[in-house]
C-alpha positions in Angstrom: -18.6 -6.9 6.7 -20.9 -5.1 4.3 -20.4 -2.2 2.0 -20.3 -1.6 -1.7 -20.3 -4.2 -4.5 -18.2 -4.3 -7.6 -16.8 -7.0 -10.0 -13.1 -7.6 -10.3 -11.6 -9.4 -13.3 -8.9 -11.8 -12.3 -5.8 -11.2 -14.3 -2.4 -12.9 -14.1 -0.1 -11.0 -11.7 2.9 -9.2 -13.2 5.4 -7.0 -11.3 8.6 -5.1 -12.0 10.7 -3.6 -9.2 11.8 0.1 -9.4 14.4 0.4 -6.6 15.0 4.1 -6.8 11.3 4.9 -6.3 10.5 2.1 -3.9 7.7 1.1 -6.3 6.4 -2.0 -8.0 4.1 -2.2 -11.0 1.2 -4.6 -11.3 -1.7 -5.2 -13.7 -3.8 -6.3 -10.6 -5.7 -4.0 -8.4 -5.1 -6.4 -5.5 -2.1 -7.5 -3.4 -2.5 -11.2 -4.5 -3.1 -12.6 -7.9 -5.9 -14.8 -6.5 -8.3 -14.7 -3.6 -7.1 -16.8 -0.8 -7.9 -17.9 2.8 -7.3 -15.7 5.7 -8.3 -15.3 9.4 -10.0 -12.0 10.0 -10.1 -10.5 13.5 -13.0 -8.1 14.0 -12.9 -5.0 16.1 -15.2 -6.6 18.7 -12.5 -9.4 19.2 -14.3 -12.1 17.2 -12.3 -14.1 14.6 -13.6 -15.7 11.5 -12.1 -17.6 8.6 -12.9 -16.6 5.0 -11.7 -18.8 2.2 -11.5 -16.1 -0.5 -10.0 -12.8 0.5 -7.6 -10.2 -0.8 -6.3 -6.7 -0.3 -7.6 -3.9 -2.5 -4.7 -1.7 -3.5 -6.9 1.3 -4.3 -7.3 2.0 -0.6 -5.6 -1.0 1.1 -8.9 -2.4 2.3 -10.1 -6.0 2.7 -12.0 -7.7 -0.1 -13.9 -11.0 0.2 -15.9 -13.0 -2.3 -19.6 -13.5 -1.9 -20.6 -15.9 -4.7 -19.1 -14.5 -7.8 -19.0 -10.9 -6.5 -16.1 -9.2 -4.7 -17.2 -7.2 -1.7 -15.2 -4.5 0.1 -15.3 -4.9 3.9 -16.3 -2.1 6.2 -12.9 -1.3 7.7 -14.3 0.0 10.9 -15.1 -3.6 11.7 -11.7 -5.1 10.8 -8.8 -5.2 13.3 -6.4 -7.5 11.4 -6.2 -10.0 8.6 -3.8 -13.0 8.7 -2.9 -14.7 5.5 -0.5 -17.7 5.4 2.4 -15.5 4.3 1.6 -12.1 5.8 -0.2 -10.4 8.7 -2.1 -7.1 8.0 -3.2 -4.7 10.7 -5.7 -1.9 10.4 -3.7 1.4 10.5 -6.2 4.2 10.5 -8.5 2.5 8.0 -5.8 1.0 5.8 -4.3 -2.4 6.0 -0.6 -2.5 6.5 1.5 -5.7 6.5 4.0 -6.4 9.2 7.6 -6.1 7.8 9.6 -6.8 11.0 9.9 -5.9 14.6 12.3 -4.9 17.3 10.9 -6.1 20.6 7.4 -4.6 20.8 8.1 -1.9 18.2 7.0 -2.8 14.7 7.5 -1.7 11.1 4.4 -1.9 8.8 4.0 -1.2 5.1 0.8 0.1 3.4 0.8 -0.4 -0.4 -1.5 1.7 -2.6 -1.5 2.1 -6.4 -1.0 5.6 -7.7 -4.2 6.1 -9.6 -3.5 9.7 -10.5 -0.1 8.9 -12.0 -1.5 5.9 -13.8 -4.3 7.8 -15.5 -2.0 10.7 -16.3 0.5 8.4 -18.0 -2.1 6.8 -20.2 -3.6 10.2 -21.2 -0.2 11.5 -22.1 0.4 8.7 -24.6 -2.9 9.3 -26.5 -2.6 11.6 -29.5 -5.7 13.3 -30.9 -5.5 13.2 -34.7 -8.8 14.8 -35.6 -11.5 16.9 -33.9 -15.0 17.0 -35.5 -17.5 19.7 -34.4 -20.2 18.7 -36.8 -23.9 18.0 -36.0 -23.8 20.0 -32.7 -21.4 17.5 -31.0 -17.6 17.1 -30.6 -16.0 13.8 -31.6 -12.3 13.0 -31.7 -10.1 10.4 -33.4 -7.3 9.2 -31.2 -4.1 7.1 -31.6 -3.3 5.2 -28.4 0.5 5.0 -28.2 0.5 3.1 -24.8 2.4 -0.2 -24.8 1.6 -3.2 -22.6 3.9 -1.9 -19.8 2.0 1.5 -19.6 -1.1 -0.4 -18.5 0.6 -1.7 -15.4 -0.3 0.3 -12.3 2.4 1.8 -10.1 2.2 0.6 -6.5 3.7 2.9 -3.9 4.7 1.7 -0.4 4.3 3.9 2.7 6.0 2.7 5.9 4.8 3.2 9.5 6.4 2.4 12.8 4.3 1.2 15.7 6.5 2.8 18.4 5.6 2.4 22.0 2.0 1.8 21.0 1.9 4.9 18.8 1.6 4.9 15.0 4.4 7.0 13.5 4.8 7.6 9.8 8.4 6.7 8.7 9.3 10.2 7.7 12.1 12.5 9.0 10.0 15.0 10.9 7.5 12.4 12.3 10.2 10.2 13.7 12.1 13.1 15.2 9.1 14.1 17.2 9.2 10.8 19.2 12.9 11.1 20.0 14.4 12.9 23.0 16.3 16.0 21.9 19.7 14.6 22.9 19.3 11.7 20.4 18.3 13.8 17.4 21.9 14.5 16.2 22.7 10.8 16.0 19.4 10.3 14.3 20.3 12.9 11.6 23.6 11.1 11.1 21.9 7.8 10.5 19.3 9.2 8.0 22.0 11.3 6.3 24.0 8.2 5.2 24.1 7.8 1.4 22.6 4.4 1.5 19.7 5.3 3.8 16.2 5.4 2.2 12.8 6.0 3.7 11.4 3.4 1.3 14.0 0.7 2.0 12.9 -1.8 4.7 16.5 -2.6 5.7 17.2 1.1 6.3 14.0 1.5 8.3 14.7 -1.5 10.4 18.2 -0.2 11.3 16.6 3.1 12.3 13.9 1.2 14.4 16.7 -0.6 16.2 18.3 2.8 17.0 15.1 4.4 18.3 14.1 1.3 20.2 17.5 1.3 22.0 17.2 5.1 22.8 13.8 4.5 24.3 15.3 2.0 26.7 18.1 4.3 27.9 
């Protein structure tokens, strides 16, 4: 369970839902506002309980506290992490939480904060008012026009199906590839409905019910 070390400042969790984008915003780089107990299942089958754990939204990895230091787990050693309210499974190196299931077919969500968009937004709101080239160096005077909301990080969900034991990204082309050709017309009708969204769990669960049924026919 060992890799790099870094300190994390614990800040109060704030979130705002953006339905059209399937995003949330948070001032925390972690899924939970505090580190909490979980049961960790390792890739060798062993289970252990850690009292202070969390999910790092930069890469959806497992964090755990060692003294006053937050450590990032080696994800090659982590199979799943069970918190009291959610169960996370290692999906190609990223922890995705279980949304729901249809029989043995599952829907998972991986949440990551969009660091590029976050940094770009902050830079766009900084005005350079003066540039000084004196004394062989360049110095600038800036006015930071960011407000409190601009410092909240956008968190973007990506959904995956575990379909017949195979990990399938919840995207049009990826799902079509696991369907028989005679079912693809009905599939296109479902995803073409005005209310269907690839970032809406209810839409994705309706689709999972459809593809699970087709698989049993």
